[in-house]
N, C-alpha and C positions, 0 to 999 in steps of 0.2 A: 393158265398161268404161263407156262413157257410154250413156244412154238411147238407143234407136233414134230416129233424125231422123223426126220424124212430119209428116204433111200438115196438122196443125192451124195455125190462123193466130193466133199470139199477139199480143197488143196492142203490146208493147214487147220490144226485143231489146237485151240488154247483153252485149257480146263483150269478153272479157277476154284479154290476153296471159298468158303464163304466167311465164317466168323474168324476174325484176327487177320483177313487177307483183303476181302472187300469191305466187310462191316465192322466197325468198331463197337463191340457189344459187351465190353468188359463189365461195365457198371450194371447192365442188364444180367448178365450171367451169374456175376458174384451175389448180387442182391436175391436172385432167384434161388440160387443154391443155398444162401444163408437161411432164407424163410423155409425152403423145404426141409432142411436137416432140423431146424428148430421145431417145426411142426411135427417130426417123429421122435422129438425127445433125444436127438443126437446132436454132438458138437460138430459144428461145421469145420470142414478142413479149411485151410488158409486159401486166401485168393489165388496164391501163385500155384498151390496144389491143383486146385480146379481147373484153372486156366490151362496148365501144362497138358491136360487130357482132353482139351477142346478137340474135336475132329472126330472122337469116337461116337459111336451111336449112343443116344440117351441112356438105354439100359445098361450098357456096357460101362459107360461113364460114371453112372450112379454106382454101380456094383464095385468098381474099382476104388471108388472113394469112400463109400459106406462100409465096405467089407461084406464078405460071404454071408454073415447071419442077418443082415439088414433086410428089411422088407422091400425089396427093390422094385417090384411091381407097383406097390402102394407109393413108393417114393417118386417113381416116374409119373403117376397120376397127379401127384401134388405138384411137382415140378411144373407139368405142363398147365395146371390151372393157374399157378402164380405167373407164369409166361403171359397168360390172356391178359391178368390183373395189371402186370408191370408195363406192358406195351402201351397201356393208356396213360402212363405217368411219365410226363416229359422229362423228370429227373433221371429216369433209366432208359429213355429213348435210344435206340440203336441208329447210328449214323455212318454215313460212307466215310471212309478214310479220304483225306485230302487227295483230289486229283483222279480218284477212282471213276467218279461219274464220267468225265472227259475221255479218260481211257477207254472205258467200255464202248462209248459212243463212237471214238475213232476206229476201234477194232471192228465193230459191228457194222461200219459203213463199208468195209473191205469184203469184196464178194468172194475173194480166196481164202478167207478165214471164217472157221465156225467157232463159235464160243460155247463152251459147256460148263457145268457147275458140278463138283463132286463133293458132297457135304455129309456131315452127320446128322443134319437137320431130317426129320421125316418130311414127307412131301406136304403134309397139312401144315406144319410149321414153316417150311419153306414158301409156301404159297402165301403166307402173310407177309413175308418179306419182299417177295416179287411185287405184291400190291402197294406196300409202303414205298418202293423205290422205283416203281413204273417199269419193271423188268418184263413185262408181258411181251413175248415173241422174241427177246433178246438172245436167249441161249437155244441153240440147236439141240442140245442134249443136256439133261438134267438126271444126275445119279444121286440116289440116297439109299439109305438103309433099306427102303422098301424094294429096291430093285436090284441090290447086289450086298455082299457081306459088308460089315463095318470095316472101315479103315483100320489097319494098313493093308488089308486084303487088296490085290490089285484089281478085284473086279469091277469096280466103278469104272476105272480108266479103260479096261478091256472092253466094258460094255458101250462106253462112249465111242470108242474107236470103231466098234463093229457097227453101231448104228450110223455113223457119219462116213464110214469107209476110209478114214484116215490111217495112215501107216504109223508105225511107232516113230520113225525118223522125223515124221511131219507133225508130231504131237508134243505138247509141253504141258506140264502139270506145275501150276503156281500155288504155293500155300505157305502157311507160316508154322507148321508143326511138323515134327519127326514123322508122324503118321503120313502125312502127305509126301515127304521126300521117300521113305520106304516103299510106299505105294507105287510111285512113280518108277523107281528103281526096279522093282519086281515087275512092273508092266513092261519095261523096257524103253520107256520114253524119258525124255528130259526132265529133270526137276530144279525149279527156280524157287527159291526162297525169299520171304519178304521179311525185313528186320522190325517193322512196326506192329508185328503181331504179339503172340504169347510165347515164343521161343527165341532165344538169342542166336546170333549167326553162327557161333562156333557149334552149337548144337545141331543146327540144321545141316551144316557141312559135315559134321560126324555122321549124319544119317543119310546122306547121298546128295545133297544139293550141289548142283554144279556152279550156281551162282546165288548171292544173296543181295538183293538190291534195297536200297534204303527210301525210295521214294516212287510214286507212281510214274514220274518223268523218267527216271532211271529205268524203270520197267517198260515202258514204251520204247526207249531207245534200244534196249536189249532185244525186245521182241522184233522190231523193225531191222535190226542187225541180223537176226536170225531168219525172218521172213520178210525180205524186203517187198515194199509196195511196188506195184507194176511201174516200170520205167526207172526203177532205182537199184540196178544191179542184178537182175536175173529173176 
């Protein structure tokens, strides 16, 4: 799936959230949510409610949406089954946001930067996205609820820094949710929000974002200003 996490010490660490940051999965998530709730005789929450909690681990996400008396474990199993079905339906297929593929390729080509993922996906589900988008070997560190507590606990970022050797001052977390911003803040690293995901800029700023960008190109400029390529300012 991803490259094995190594003991090498990269100069800089750039960590991405997945849903709402790299991948436009709105149609996929909303339909999977809708089918899961109906399958258990429950009224689905609104799309906005469901999307606002993306970033949590799946069990916590379901529990918050369905309530403490819901059959959470059974609903998680149902959700995962519908995920497998809908990933084969072009109508709900997940796609990269504009410019993301080129941005990842540009960053991955730099020897001074290590790329990471920190996501609410479990490893098995994330592995499917890695295959779909050809991300094998792209990310030096991959953190999921299998390896750390669910967001917004800072454990995913702390793990990523530990295995790559990056310092907090040289680490950036990029995401679209308040959970990403709080996680970054509590880990002592920079938080960059993206406006194209599932939370508006004002909410991201309130949660601790240092900047919120409106495009992959703007994100590239921001990262290259923060971490100049060799020969461009230090």
